[in-house]
Phi, psi and omega in degrees: 000051180300132175198158178306319181294313179297319179298322179296321176297310183298319180296319180294319177296318179299312180305320190300326183254014177291321187240012172199168192260344184288131179288157184279142176267160177303322180292322176295319179297318178297318180294318180297320184270351181068038183239163177289142179307323181296323178294319179294317179303317181293316180292320178299321177299317179293319179295322177294319179296330179276359178078023183258337178224160171249141183195141170237155183309129178068004180261175180290166182248133177231165179267138167284175178298320177296320178293321179296318180294320178294317179297317180298324179294320179291317179298320177303314179301310184301313186284328174293321178296316178301315180297319179296315181297321178289316185288318190253342187237004174074016175292149171271161187293343178270001184252347195273339189299309184295322178298316180293328178302323180282312187290333184298337181266358189240331185283153181278163176298325179296316178294320179299317178297321177296319178297315180300315180294318180301320183277356179082030179056059183296149180262342183222149177272179184299341181265359180092003178283139182291137176266114177301145176281183185296341178264002178089009180271149176228156175243125181214133180269165179304143188220166174218137176291139181307320181298336182260356182281135180283148173306135183100345179294132177247127180200161174276146174288113181271325187203142170233118185302141178265011181300320182241106180303332181293326176297317178299317180294322179295316179296319179299320183294329182256007173084020178263119184219166179298133179096346182280138175274132180228158173246128182282129177246185178276167172058047175062024180251152172225154175263123177246112187057247180251008183252147172259128181233150179259133178261147176295157180305319183297338181285341184299328179250021179234357182240130177246139180243157173295143183277000000 
């Protein structure tokens, strides 16, 4: 039952377990999508009937293999478009999410393949999120959330969530970017090269480091 609405559900379920293991609950899904719980319940029922999700009443929602492949295809579109907008059109990384939300449902497979080839088959988008390949596979190394990293931990910034554009702008302002090696200090501070910088509270659960 591919449709923009169904794809948004599948993509949200996929996102939820990319960087942690707990499956999403219907109430979390409703909050993420900004929809009424009753609407989510009905759509989850339809997705389950189509063989795209697994779900039992009041329990969490998971993707079947067919659902995972469909979600990975949508995520691939979204992240390639974000990368394309930054690389070719001068968008900043805090501006691309909403644009990609619209374009992911409209561009053809042929154009998507052209974008992928033009960009040199990138594996990650500007925020560090893995771009699934055409078969739905991703490559991701072991990681730790900044909030869980012990003082003294040294790691590369693997990902900065694009959920809050203000976090992206704050990280950009202090020179924290994907691929940069940092040392975790106490009191929300990290060492970047030879400088100590303070990160906003919201960044603690929005930045992932190599483990």
